[in-house]
C-alpha positions in Angstrom: -101.4 -15.3 79.7 -99.3 -16.4 76.8 -97.4 -13.1 76.8 -96.7 -13.5 80.6 -95.2 -17.0 79.8 -92.9 -15.5 77.2 -92.0 -12.6 79.5 -91.1 -14.9 82.4 -89.2 -17.3 80.1 -87.2 -14.4 78.6 -86.3 -13.2 82.1 -85.0 -16.6 83.1 -83.0 -17.0 79.8 -81.5 -13.5 80.2 -80.5 -14.1 83.8 -78.7 -17.2 82.8 -77.1 -15.9 79.6 -76.4 -12.2 80.2 -74.3 -9.7 78.2 -70.8 -9.9 76.9 -69.4 -6.4 76.4 -66.4 -6.1 74.0 -63.9 -3.4 74.6 -61.0 -3.0 72.1 -58.2 -0.7 73.1 -54.9 0.6 71.8 -52.8 3.0 73.8 -55.7 4.4 75.9 -54.3 4.0 79.4 -55.1 7.7 80.0 -58.9 7.2 79.6 -59.8 3.5 79.7 -60.7 3.4 83.4 -63.6 5.8 82.9 -65.0 3.5 80.3 -64.6 0.4 82.4 -65.9 2.0 85.5 -69.1 3.1 83.6 -69.8 -0.5 83.0 -68.9 -1.8 86.4 -71.4 0.6 88.1 -74.3 -0.6 85.9 -77.7 -1.1 87.7 -77.8 -4.5 85.9 -74.8 -6.7 86.7 -75.3 -9.8 84.7 -72.4 -9.2 82.3 -68.8 -10.0 81.5 -66.3 -7.4 80.1 -63.9 -8.6 77.4 -61.0 -6.2 77.0 -58.9 -6.8 74.0 -55.6 -4.9 74.2 -54.5 -4.5 70.6 -50.8 -4.5 71.2 -50.6 -1.2 73.2 -47.2 0.3 73.7 -48.2 2.4 76.6 -49.0 1.2 80.2 -52.6 0.0 79.3 -51.9 -3.5 80.6 -50.5 -2.2 84.0 -53.5 0.1 84.4 -56.0 -2.7 83.9 -54.3 -5.3 85.9 -53.6 -3.0 88.8 -57.1 -1.4 88.9 -59.2 -4.5 88.2 -57.3 -7.4 89.7 -60.4 -8.5 91.6 -62.6 -8.4 88.6 -60.1 -10.3 86.4 -59.7 -13.0 89.1 -63.5 -13.5 89.3 -63.8 -13.5 85.4 -66.0 -10.4 85.5 -63.3 -8.9 83.3 -61.5 -11.0 80.6 -58.2 -9.3 79.6 -56.6 -10.5 76.4 -53.5 -8.9 75.0 -52.6 -9.2 71.3 -48.8 -9.2 70.7 -48.9 -6.6 67.9 -51.3 -3.9 66.7 -53.8 -5.5 64.2 -56.6 -3.0 64.2 -60.0 -2.5 65.8 -61.8 -5.0 63.6 -59.4 -7.8 64.6 -59.7 -6.9 68.3 -63.5 -6.8 68.1 -63.6 -10.1 66.3 -61.4 -11.7 68.9 -63.8 -10.3 71.6 -66.7 -11.8 69.8 -65.0 -15.2 69.8 -64.3 -15.0 73.5 -67.9 -13.9 74.4 -69.9 -16.3 76.6 -73.1 -14.3 76.9 -76.0 -14.6 74.5 -76.1 -10.8 74.0 -73.2 -8.8 72.7 -72.6 -5.1 73.3 -69.6 -2.9 72.5 -67.8 -0.2 74.5 -65.0 2.0 73.1 -62.2 2.9 75.6 -63.0 6.7 75.4 -66.8 6.5 75.9 -68.9 6.0 79.0 -72.1 4.1 79.4 -75.0 5.6 81.3 -75.7 3.7 84.5 -78.9 2.1 83.2 -77.5 1.1 79.8 -77.7 -2.7 80.4 -80.9 -2.5 82.4 -82.6 -0.6 79.6 -81.5 -3.1 76.9 -82.4 -6.0 79.2 -85.9 -4.7 79.6 -86.3 -4.1 75.9 -85.1 -7.7 75.2 -87.8 -9.0 77.6 -90.5 -6.9 76.0 -89.4 -8.1 72.5 -88.6 -11.8 72.9 -88.5 -12.4 69.1 -86.0 -9.6 68.3 -82.3 -10.1 68.0 -81.2 -6.5 67.4 -81.5 -3.4 69.5 -80.1 0.1 69.4 -80.4 3.4 71.3 -79.1 7.0 71.1 -75.8 8.6 72.0 -75.0 12.0 73.5 -72.0 13.9 72.2 -69.8 15.1 75.1 -68.8 18.3 73.2 -72.2 19.9 72.7 -74.9 17.5 74.1 -76.2 16.6 70.6 -78.3 13.5 70.7 -77.8 11.1 67.7 -80.1 8.2 66.8 -83.5 7.9 65.1 -86.2 5.5 64.0 -84.9 2.7 61.8 -85.0 2.9 58.0 -82.8 0.6 56.0 -82.6 2.7 52.9 -81.5 5.7 54.9 -79.0 3.6 56.8 -77.4 2.6 53.5 -76.9 6.3 52.7 -75.2 7.1 56.0 -74.9 5.5 59.4 -77.0 6.9 62.3 -76.5 3.9 64.6 -73.5 4.0 66.8 -71.8 0.7 67.7 -71.6 1.8 71.3 -75.4 1.6 71.6 -75.9 -1.5 69.3 -76.7 -4.8 71.0 -77.3 -8.0 69.2 -77.9 -11.7 69.9 -74.7 -13.7 69.6 -76.2 -15.9 66.9 -75.9 -13.0 64.5 -72.2 -13.4 64.4 -72.3 -16.9 62.9 -75.2 -16.0 60.7 -73.8 -12.7 59.2 -70.1 -12.7 60.2 -68.0 -10.3 62.3 -66.2 -7.1 61.5 -64.6 -6.8 58.0 -60.9 -6.6 58.7 -60.3 -5.0 55.3 -61.8 -1.8 56.8 -59.9 0.7 59.0 -62.9 2.9 59.5 -66.7 2.7 59.3 -66.5 -1.0 60.1 -69.5 -0.5 62.4 -71.6 0.8 59.6 -70.7 -2.2 57.4 -71.6 -4.7 60.2 -74.9 -2.9 61.0 -75.9 -2.9 57.3 -75.4 -6.7 57.1 -77.2 -7.4 60.4 -80.2 -5.2 59.7 -80.7 -6.0 56.0 -83.2 -8.8 56.8 -83.8 -8.4 60.5 -85.3 -5.2 61.7 -83.8 -3.8 65.0 -85.8 -2.4 67.9 -85.1 1.3 68.4 -84.9 2.7 71.9 -85.4 6.5 71.8 -83.2 7.2 74.7 -79.5 8.3 75.0 -77.5 5.6 76.8 -73.9 6.5 76.0 -71.7 9.5 76.5 -69.8 9.8 73.3 -66.3 11.3 73.3 -66.1 13.3 70.0 -62.9 15.2 71.0 -60.1 15.5 68.5 -57.6 16.1 71.2 -55.9 12.7 70.6 -55.4 10.3 67.8 -58.5 8.2 66.9 -59.7 6.4 63.9 -62.1 9.2 62.9 -59.2 11.7 62.6 -56.5 9.4 61.2 -58.2 7.1 58.6 -59.9 8.1 55.3 -63.7 8.3 55.5 -64.0 8.5 51.7 -62.0 5.4 51.1 -64.0 3.4 53.6 -67.3 4.7 52.4 -66.5 3.8 48.8 -65.5 0.3 49.8 -68.7 -0.2 51.8 -70.9 1.2 49.0 -69.3 -1.1 46.5 -69.5 -4.1 48.8 -73.2 -3.6 49.3 -73.9 -2.7 45.6 -75.0 0.9 46.3 -72.9 2.4 43.5 
């Protein structure tokens, strides 16, 4: 009986609060519509999309405003353009500040959510009303490899196995543990996840919910910024050296 009360209460709160999905982008006019459309066709529709255009020099702004005028008008999509390129961390932090939902998710402009992404997380939140962190698996587009496994903090500190694209957290985590470290140009997701999960264990969903674009056919952080430099910074920051 008590569990049913919690279950029903959680459903009411989630319906009222919903998700804020933060999408940072820079010069991705050629692929961003696939990412956005994967969110708009979700089976669960209680969300807002916050697109932070980090000073794109291509036609990203035109693509978004022309294709999603209706959603922008209804506030389903919040589009914010930054005057100059300041990096993914700054863009995500701005998205966090604009978020109105109680649950925050992240979508990169070259990835695609599975149609039941939000519904799956919503159901997990209802089943685990005391939890504030959730994550699932990703599927690489190049070879179908599934990435994601049961949570172990010590293993996480050795290397990240939780992709930001399938990491969902309560908005209160931002004020408690901070946003993205703007000193980082790469692995900023790993740094944030370490901070958030150090004292609060996440709920693992053993299911792929994101199609992850691992192509090197265009410039991206993973093929243009130093992994070693970022890793050393994070290890030092979290006293792992």
